[in-house]
CHARMM internal coordinates of N, CA and C (Angstrom, degrees):
IC EDIT
DIST 1 N 1 CA 1.4733
DIST 1 CA 1 C 1.5266
ANGL 1 N 1 CA 1 C 110.87
DIST 1 C 2 N 1.3166
ANGL 1 CA 1 C 2 N 114.87
DIHE 1 N 1 CA 1 C 2 N 152.93
DIST 2 N 2 CA 1.4654
ANGL 1 C 2 N 2 CA 119.06
DIHE 1 CA 1 C 2 N 2 CA -178.81
DIST 2 CA 2 C 1.5269
ANGL 2 N 2 CA 2 C 109.73
DIHE 1 C 2 N 2 CA 2 C -93.45
DIST 2 C 3 N 1.3231
ANGL 2 CA 2 C 3 N 115.42
DIHE 2 N 2 CA 2 C 3 N 133.87
DIST 3 N 3 CA 1.4746
ANGL 2 C 3 N 3 CA 118.80
DIHE 2 CA 2 C 3 N 3 CA 178.15
DIST 3 CA 3 C 1.5174
ANGL 3 N 3 CA 3 C 109.55
DIHE 2 C 3 N 3 CA 3 C -70.62
DIST 3 C 4 N 1.3149
ANGL 3 CA 3 C 4 N 116.37
DIHE 3 N 3 CA 3 C 4 N 132.00
DIST 4 N 4 CA 1.4652
ANGL 3 C 4 N 4 CA 120.37
DIHE 3 CA 3 C 4 N 4 CA -179.87
DIST 4 CA 4 C 1.5192
ANGL 4 N 4 CA 4 C 110.90
DIHE 3 C 4 N 4 CA 4 C -59.20
DIST 4 C 5 N 1.2979
ANGL 4 CA 4 C 5 N 115.96
DIHE 4 N 4 CA 4 C 5 N -37.54
DIST 5 N 5 CA 1.4686
ANGL 4 C 5 N 5 CA 119.66
DIHE 4 CA 4 C 5 N 5 CA -178.85
DIST 5 CA 5 C 1.5247
ANGL 5 N 5 CA 5 C 110.95
DIHE 4 C 5 N 5 CA 5 C -61.84
DIST 5 C 6 N 1.3225
ANGL 5 CA 5 C 6 N 115.61
DIHE 5 N 5 CA 5 C 6 N -40.02
DIST 6 N 6 CA 1.4728
ANGL 5 C 6 N 6 CA 119.88
DIHE 5 CA 5 C 6 N 6 CA -179.43
DIST 6 CA 6 C 1.5241
ANGL 6 N 6 CA 6 C 111.05
DIHE 5 C 6 N 6 CA 6 C -66.29
DIST 6 C 7 N 1.3219
ANGL 6 CA 6 C 7 N 116.83
DIHE 6 N 6 CA 6 C 7 N -28.34
DIST 7 N 7 CA 1.4663
ANGL 6 C 7 N 7 CA 120.29
DIHE 6 CA 6 C 7 N 7 CA -179.78
DIST 7 CA 7 C 1.5255
ANGL 7 N 7 CA 7 C 110.91
DIHE 6 C 7 N 7 CA 7 C -86.18
DIST 7 C 8 N 1.3231
ANGL 7 CA 7 C 8 N 115.60
DIHE 7 N 7 CA 7 C 8 N -39.78
DIST 8 N 8 CA 1.4709
ANGL 7 C 8 N 8 CA 120.13
DIHE 7 CA 7 C 8 N 8 CA -176.71
DIST 8 CA 8 C 1.5186
ANGL 8 N 8 CA 8 C 112.24
DIHE 7 C 8 N 8 CA 8 C -72.09
DIST 8 C 9 N 1.3051
ANGL 8 CA 8 C 9 N 117.06
DIHE 8 N 8 CA 8 C 9 N -36.22
DIST 9 N 9 CA 1.4723
ANGL 8 C 9 N 9 CA 119.27
DIHE 8 CA 8 C 9 N 9 CA -176.49
DIST 9 CA 9 C 1.5285
ANGL 9 N 9 CA 9 C 112.48
DIHE 8 C 9 N 9 CA 9 C -58.82
DIST 9 C 10 N 1.3395
ANGL 9 CA 9 C 10 N 119.10
DIHE 9 N 9 CA 9 C 10 N -51.68
DIST 10 N 10 CA 1.4731
ANGL 9 C 10 N 10 CA 119.75
DIHE 9 CA 9 C 10 N 10 CA 177.81
DIST 10 CA 10 C 1.5208
ANGL 10 N 10 CA 10 C 111.94
DIHE 9 C 10 N 10 CA 10 C -62.84
DIST 10 C 11 N 1.3278
ANGL 10 CA 10 C 11 N 116.50
DIHE 10 N 10 CA 10 C 11 N -36.37
DIST 11 N 11 CA 1.4686
ANGL 10 C 11 N 11 CA 119.22
DIHE 10 CA 10 C 11 N 11 CA 179.14
DIST 11 CA 11 C 1.5248
ANGL 11 N 11 CA 11 C 110.44
DIHE 10 C 11 N 11 CA 11 C -63.03
DIST 11 C 12 N 1.3194
ANGL 11 CA 11 C 12 N 116.02
DIHE 11 N 11 CA 11 C 12 N -42.18
DIST 12 N 12 CA 1.4709
ANGL 11 C 12 N 12 CA 119.99
DIHE 11 CA 11 C 12 N 12 CA 178.78
DIST 12 CA 12 C 1.5211
ANGL 12 N 12 CA 12 C 109.97
DIHE 11 C 12 N 12 CA 12 C -63.17
DIST 12 C 13 N 1.3324
ANGL 12 CA 12 C 13 N 116.77
DIHE 12 N 12 CA 12 C 13 N -39.88
DIST 13 N 13 CA 1.4644
ANGL 12 C 13 N 13 CA 120.65
DIHE 12 CA 12 C 13 N 13 CA 178.57
DIST 13 CA 13 C 1.5181
ANGL 13 N 13 CA 13 C 110.64
DIHE 12 C 13 N 13 CA 13 C -62.50
DIST 13 C 14 N 1.3179
ANGL 13 CA 13 C 14 N 116.78
DIHE 13 N 13 CA 13 C 14 N -41.77
DIST 14 N 14 CA 1.4724
ANGL 13 C 14 N 14 CA 121.26
DIHE 13 CA 13 C 14 N 14 CA 179.99
DIST 14 CA 14 C 1.5278
ANGL 14 N 14 CA 14 C 109.82
DIHE 13 C 14 N 14 CA 14 C -65.52
DIST 14 C 15 N 1.3222
ANGL 14 CA 14 C 15 N 116.25
DIHE 14 N 14 CA 14 C 15 N -42.91
DIST 15 N 15 CA 1.4672
ANGL 14 C 15 N 15 CA 119.99
DIHE 14 CA 14 C 15 N 15 CA 179.85
DIST 15 CA 15 C 1.5224
ANGL 15 N 15 CA 15 C 110.05
DIHE 14 C 15 N 15 CA 15 C -63.52
DIST 15 C 16 N 1.3078
ANGL 15 CA 15 C 16 N 117.53
DIHE 15 N 15 CA 15 C 16 N -39.61
DIST 16 N 16 CA 1.4626
ANGL 15 C 16 N 16 CA 121.31
DIHE 15 CA 15 C 16 N 16 CA 178.32
DIST 16 CA 16 C 1.5181
ANGL 16 N 16 CA 16 C 109.99
DIHE 15 C 16 N 16 CA 16 C -62.01
DIST 16 C 17 N 1.3195
ANGL 16 CA 16 C 17 N 116.63
DIHE 16 N 16 CA 16 C 17 N -43.84
DIST 17 N 17 CA 1.4699
ANGL 16 C 17 N 17 CA 120.41
DIHE 16 CA 16 C 17 N 17 CA 179.72
DIST 17 CA 17 C 1.5201
ANGL 17 N 17 CA 17 C 110.41
DIHE 16 C 17 N 17 CA 17 C -63.17
DIST 17 C 18 N 1.3260
ANGL 17 CA 17 C 18 N 117.24
DIHE 17 N 17 CA 17 C 18 N -41.83
DIST 18 N 18 CA 1.4650
ANGL 17 C 18 N 18 CA 120.98
DIHE 17 CA 17 C 18 N 18 CA -179.05
DIST 18 CA 18 C 1.5256
ANGL 18 N 18 CA 18 C 110.38
DIHE 17 C 18 N 18 CA 18 C -66.53
DIST 18 C 19 N 1.3117
ANGL 18 CA 18 C 19 N 116.52
DIHE 18 N 18 CA 18 C 19 N -40.32
DIST 19 N 19 CA 1.4685
ANGL 18 C 19 N 19 CA 119.79
DIHE 18 CA 18 C 19 N 19 CA -178.06
DIST 19 CA 19 C 1.5329
ANGL 19 N 19 CA 19 C 110.51
DIHE 18 C 19 N 19 CA 19 C -68.34
DIST 19 C 20 N 1.3293
ANGL 19 CA 19 C 20 N 115.98
DIHE 19 N 19 CA 19 C 20 N -29.85
DIST 20 N 20 CA 1.4726
ANGL 19 C 20 N 20 CA 119.66
DIHE 19 CA 19 C 20 N 20 CA 179.24
DIST 20 CA 20 C 1.5309
ANGL 20 N 20 CA 20 C 110.53
DIHE 19 C 20 N 20 CA 20 C -72.60
DIST 20 C 21 N 1.3415
ANGL 20 CA 20 C 21 N 116.40
DIHE 20 N 20 CA 20 C 21 N -37.29
DIST 21 N 21 CA 1.4617
ANGL 20 C 21 N 21 CA 119.80
DIHE 20 CA 20 C 21 N 21 CA -177.30
DIST 21 CA 21 C 1.5313
ANGL 21 N 21 CA 21 C 112.24
DIHE 20 C 21 N 21 CA 21 C -74.58
END
COOR INIT
IC SEED 1 N 1 CA 1 C
IC BUILD
């Protein structure tokens, strides 16, 4: 199974990058 944290962390990073741009 995939750890939710491992999936959410990169997603949060991507969202942060998008919100900055």
